[in-house]
C-alpha positions, 0 to 999 in steps of 0.5 A: 466562512471556513477559515482555510478558504479565506487564508493561505496555509500558515505553518511552522517548521519543526526541527528539534525534539522539543518543538515536536513534543510540543506540537504533538501534545497540542494535537492530542487535545483535538478530536481529529488531525490531518496527516501527510508525508513526503518521501522519496522512493526511486532507487531504495527498498524502503521509502526515505521520509523527507517531511511530515505534515500535521494540521490540528485545526489550529496550526500546520506543523511541517516536521523535518525528520532529518533533524529530529532524533526523538519521535516518541511524541509523534508515535504516541499521537499516531497510537492515540485512540482519542484522536482520529487521524485524517489521511488521503490515499493512505497506502504509501503513508501507512507504509512510511509510518510502519517502516519509520516508526513501527506504528500505524495511525489509529483510528484513521479515516481516508478521504479517498475511501470516503469519497468512493461512498459519496459518489466520486470516482474510485481514486479521486485526488485531493485536488478534486475534493478540495475543488468540490467542497471548498471551491479552491484550486490547489497549486500542484506546482511542487509535486516533483520536489526532492524532499530530502534536499535541504533547505526546502524552499518557501514554495515547496513548504507552502505546497506541502502545508496545503495538503493538510490545510485543506484536507481537514475541512474537506474531511469535516464536510465529507463526514457530515455527508457520510453521517447522513448516508448508510455508509459510515460503518462501511468506510470505517471498515475499509479504513481498518482494512487498509491498516490491517493490510499494511501491518501484514506487509511487515511479515513478508517472508523472503522464502515466498518472494518468488511468488511475486515474480511475474510469470512464476506459474510458467515454471516447473518445480525444479525451476521454481526451486532455483527461483525461490533461492534467487528471489529470497537472496534478492529480497534480503540483499535489497532490504539489507542495502536498502536498494529497490529490488530492480536495482539488485536484479530485474524480475524478468532477468531473475526469472530467465536465470531460474528458467535457463540455469546458465552455467557461466556469466557469458550465458547470463549475458546471452539471456539478456541480463545487463552487464552491470547485473552480471558484473556485480551479481553474476557470481552470487547467482551462479553460486545459488544455482549450484546450491539449488542442484543439491535440493531434493526433488521432494523439497521443490516448491509445488507448481503454481495452480492458476484458477484461470486454468480451471475448467470451471473458472469462466462459468464461476467468474461470470456467475459471481460478477452477475450475482455481485452486481445484483447484491450491490447495495443501492447507492453503490457501484459494483467496483466498490463492493468487489473488483474482479480480483476480489472475486478471484480471491474468493474463488481461490479461498474456496477452491485452493485454500480449503476455506482457511478461516485464518486467511479470509478474503476481503469479501468476507470481512467487514460490511461485505461479509454478508454478501460474500457468504452468499457469493460463496454459496453461489460459487459452490453451485458451479460444477 
């Protein structure tokens, strides 16, 4: 009988450097540990870490980052190649680890990614997997906790401990199933892809922040030059002050300023910017608009090309969807192999990026590569 099914999670609250060093040393003696984080990210650019949960199969440690000053033992655990780190729906946790510790958990297995290859829906929650593999209904009553508030209540701590207490035995059962399937390497590839994508987020260039603004493709080169300056300033301000981008200026309002080139704050208000945006940021945005008038037209960003506007697009995407469906390995669904966005990224790579080998799309990485190369050949037949 699995002990986690017989007992409620028992845990220790780790609140100083010595305790952290000890639990990390013990964890590094195991072949796999379960990890999770609790954080807040409502008004901030960076997530604010409130708690780290660690289960090594013997003990659950709830690590309080607000009272610990030396995280080097934990960073060593994250980087220890002999210990597999188990997470569930890892993307936000990876971002937290990268920003807090400049480290990512490697090797790493994500039970949500594993679940996709074992017949579960795309975004299967941990509670569903726990119910399926352990027959236990998880208590999700403390989901809306403020994890930065102290002290955390016993109910909140018990809830947090449950996320790793059940995660490890679920992983162990899933790993047995996966080892009997053809998909173990595919899962390893996709977990590594998640790590790789997170590491690239650290290299975000503020000069390219304008590309993330909705409807950027509707702007002409002059308007794009304005937006590039505005978006760069907004991202740098958000990072420096740890503010959510929308707390500096909302994206659609930034777009309106770039499009309409207001000459004063009254015109900004008329465009629909909030009084607070205009009062706090209006003067700076007007300065940036004035600065944009000194940019040479030769230095304007190029108008964005959308592949959906290419006359070949409809035929190409339909062909790729059909061929991808035919090439999907038996036992998998098309959405595991390739989403519509994956196929569009492949089209962009061929049509717009000159098949740049330094920036391969997902369909040309890992277990998908052989299929992706066939899709490239089909794509080149489209006229």
